[in-house]
C-alpha positions in Angstrom: 36.3 35.5 43.7 36.5 36.7 40.1 34.4 33.7 39.0 31.8 34.5 41.6 31.7 38.2 40.5 31.4 37.1 36.8 28.4 34.9 37.9 26.8 38.0 39.5 27.2 40.0 36.3 25.7 37.2 34.2 22.8 36.5 36.5 22.1 40.2 37.1 21.9 41.0 33.4 19.9 37.9 32.7 17.3 38.8 35.3 16.4 42.0 33.4 15.9 40.1 30.1 13.9 37.3 31.8 11.7 39.6 33.8 10.6 41.6 30.7 9.9 38.3 28.9 7.9 37.0 31.8 5.7 40.0 32.1 5.0 40.0 28.4 3.7 36.4 28.6 0.1 35.5 29.2 -0.6 34.3 32.8 -0.5 30.6 33.5 -2.6 28.5 35.8 -1.7 30.5 38.9 0.3 27.6 40.4 3.9 28.2 41.4 5.0 25.1 39.5 3.2 25.9 36.3 5.4 24.2 33.6 3.1 25.5 30.8 4.0 29.1 31.8 7.7 28.2 31.4 7.0 26.7 28.0 5.3 30.0 26.9 8.0 32.3 28.2 10.8 30.4 26.5 9.3 31.6 23.2 10.5 35.1 24.1 13.9 35.8 22.7 14.8 37.9 25.7 14.2 34.9 28.0 16.3 32.7 25.8 19.1 35.2 25.9 18.8 35.4 29.7 19.0 31.6 29.8 22.2 31.7 27.8 23.7 34.2 30.3 22.5 32.0 33.1 24.3 29.0 31.5 27.6 31.0 31.4 27.0 32.2 35.0 26.4 28.6 36.1 29.7 27.5 34.7 31.4 30.4 36.5 29.5 29.5 39.7 30.7 25.9 39.6 34.2 27.1 39.2 33.8 29.5 42.1 32.3 26.8 44.4 35.4 24.7 43.7 37.7 27.5 44.9 36.1 29.6 47.6 33.6 29.0 50.4 29.8 28.8 49.7 29.2 31.8 51.9 31.3 34.0 49.6 29.6 32.6 46.5 26.2 33.1 48.0 26.9 36.7 48.8 28.2 37.3 45.3 25.0 35.8 43.9 23.0 38.2 46.0 25.0 41.0 44.6 23.6 40.3 41.2 20.9 42.7 42.2 23.4 45.5 42.3 24.4 44.6 38.7 20.7 44.6 37.8 20.1 48.0 39.4 23.1 49.6 37.6 22.1 47.9 34.3 18.5 49.2 34.6 19.8 52.7 35.4 22.0 52.7 32.3 20.0 50.8 29.7 16.4 51.6 30.8 17.2 55.0 32.2 15.6 54.2 35.5 16.4 56.4 38.4 18.4 55.2 41.4 17.9 57.2 44.7 20.7 58.2 46.9 19.8 55.3 49.2 20.0 52.8 46.4 23.4 54.1 45.2 24.5 53.7 48.8 23.2 50.1 48.7 25.2 49.4 45.6 28.4 50.7 47.3 27.5 48.7 50.4 27.3 45.5 48.3 30.6 46.3 46.7 32.2 47.0 50.1 30.8 43.8 51.6 32.2 41.7 48.7 35.5 43.4 49.1 35.7 42.4 52.8 34.6 38.9 51.9 37.3 38.7 49.2 40.0 39.7 51.7 38.7 37.4 54.5 37.6 34.2 52.7 39.8 31.2 52.9 39.9 28.3 50.5 36.8 26.0 50.1 36.4 23.3 52.7 37.7 19.9 51.9 34.8 17.9 53.3 32.9 15.9 50.7 29.7 15.5 52.7 28.0 12.3 53.9 25.5 10.3 51.9 22.9 11.5 54.4 23.7 15.1 53.4 23.5 14.3 49.7 20.1 12.6 50.1 18.9 15.4 52.3 19.9 17.9 49.7 17.9 16.0 47.0 14.9 15.9 49.4 15.0 19.7 49.9 15.1 20.0 46.1 11.8 18.1 45.9 10.4 20.1 48.8 10.9 23.3 46.7 8.2 21.9 44.3 5.8 21.5 47.3 6.6 25.1 48.4 5.7 26.3 44.9 2.5 24.3 44.7 1.4 25.7 48.1 2.7 29.2 47.6 1.1 29.6 44.1 -2.3 29.5 45.8 -1.7 32.1 48.5 -3.3 35.5 48.2 -1.7 39.0 48.1 1.9 39.7 48.9 2.3 36.3 50.6 2.3 34.6 47.2 5.4 36.2 45.6 7.2 36.2 49.0 6.8 32.4 49.4 7.6 31.7 45.7 10.7 33.9 45.9 11.8 32.2 49.1 11.2 28.8 47.5 13.2 29.8 44.4 16.0 31.0 46.6 16.1 27.7 48.5 16.2 25.9 45.1 19.2 27.9 44.0 20.7 27.2 47.4 20.3 23.5 46.8 22.3 23.9 43.6 25.1 25.7 45.4 25.4 22.9 48.0 24.9 20.0 45.6 27.7 21.2 43.3 30.0 20.9 46.2 28.7 17.5 47.0 29.6 16.1 43.5 33.2 15.4 44.3 33.7 12.7 41.6 32.6 13.6 38.1 33.1 10.3 36.5 29.9 9.0 34.8 29.4 6.1 37.1 29.9 8.3 40.2 27.6 11.0 39.0 24.8 8.6 38.2 24.9 7.2 41.7 25.2 10.5 43.5 21.9 11.9 44.8 23.5 15.4 44.8 23.8 15.3 41.0 20.1 14.9 40.7 19.6 17.6 43.4 21.3 20.0 41.0 18.7 19.3 38.3 15.7 19.2 40.7 16.7 22.2 42.7 17.6 24.3 39.7 14.5 23.4 37.7 12.2 24.0 40.6 13.8 27.3 41.3 13.3 28.5 37.7 9.7 27.5 37.8 9.0 29.3 41.0 11.0 32.4 40.0 9.3 32.7 36.6 5.9 32.5 38.3 6.9 35.1 40.9 8.2 37.5 38.3 5.1 37.0 36.1 2.7 38.3 38.8 3.2 39.8 42.3 5.4 42.1 44.3 8.9 42.1 42.9 10.3 43.4 46.2 8.8 40.6 48.2 9.8 37.9 45.7 13.4 39.0 45.3 13.9 39.6 49.0 12.7 36.1 49.7 15.0 34.7 47.0 18.1 36.5 48.4 17.4 35.1 51.9 16.8 31.6 50.6 19.9 31.4 48.5 22.4 32.8 51.0 21.7 31.8 54.6 21.0 28.1 54.4 23.8 27.2 52.0 26.3 29.3 53.9 25.5 27.4 57.2 25.8 24.1 55.4 29.2 25.1 54.1 30.5 26.1 57.5 29.0 23.3 59.6 29.3 20.3 57.3 31.7 21.1 54.5 34.5 22.7 56.4 34.4 26.3 54.9 36.5 28.7 56.9 38.0 32.2 56.8 41.6 33.2 56.8 43.1 33.0 60.3 41.8 35.8 62.5 39.5 37.3 59.8 36.2 35.6 60.7 34.7 38.9 62.0 35.6 40.6 58.7 34.0 37.8 56.7 30.8 38.0 58.8 30.7 41.8 58.3 31.2 41.5 54.6 28.5 38.8 54.2 26.0 40.9 56.2 26.7 44.1 54.3 26.5 42.3 50.9 23.2 40.7 51.8 21.6 43.8 53.4 22.7 45.9 50.4 21.1 43.4 48.1 17.8 43.4 50.1 17.8 47.2 49.8 17.9 46.7 46.0 15.2 44.1 45.9 12.9 46.0 43.6 15.4 45.5 40.8 14.8 41.8 40.8 12.4 42.6 38.0 12.7 45.0 35.1 9.8 47.5 34.4 7.3 46.0 31.9 6.7 47.6 28.6 3.6 48.0 26.5 0.1 47.0 27.5 1.1 45.5 30.9 2.3 48.9 32.1 -1.2 49.9 33.1 -1.6 46.8 35.2 1.6 47.7 37.0 0.8 51.3 38.0 -0.5 50.1 41.4 3.0 48.7 42.3 5.1 51.3 43.9 8.5 49.9 42.8 7.5 49.7 39.2 5.8 53.1 39.2 9.0 54.6 40.5 11.0 53.0 37.7 8.6 54.3 35.1 8.8 57.8 36.5 12.6 57.6 36.5 12.6 56.6 32.8 10.3 59.5 31.8 
């Protein structure tokens, strides 16, 4: 569980750096799979620093997925929003309301319950059909991005965020499906390619969602996408279980952690600085952050 919590710290801090960089970058084509936008944003040092933290977080995530069930890792990943909220309150002097502090405590309490109730990871390696299906879902994320990037209004960031969450969920499942890490086995395992396709697609969609659109809608969609599906796959097909008699505690902890994260959805993106602030004044979440930092 410590590895999963370390992942949350890395991802939560990285999201602040990446969001500031994304909002300081010129808009792309408007597509949810705009690779040119990603090429622009990687020129920002904050985005690169965020990617470095993401890399460290990914190593910790892989270690966690080898030790505890996917549902526990997914809830910990969702809790990265609590890390982002606390970081924003400290570094950027944004103001957390009483409800948001309660949400942070709810996330912590939910993770505590999960830590007590979670058993070891399941020992099922997954069928070839599951591995191929996971890769297909990774490619489907690209289709979601292409379609979602053309939607109007709040639907656009919501769909892009959900697609990004599904992509990150693909990575969670695929890591568990790579049971043999010898070069020959990795090259012939569809799940290994699903890690690359799902992760790359998720980054494209998330960058586009952060660059324009409602942060709350995008982040809420991402939390749902990266927790529910992978958790069900882990329980149904990979043998993830709780400690004997503690299933209700695990369910309660999972629900509390995810609901607390959803309550903190506006912290999926940091407040923009400079010229872009005027464009963000119409967004309630960002406006509240700017007022809190004043």
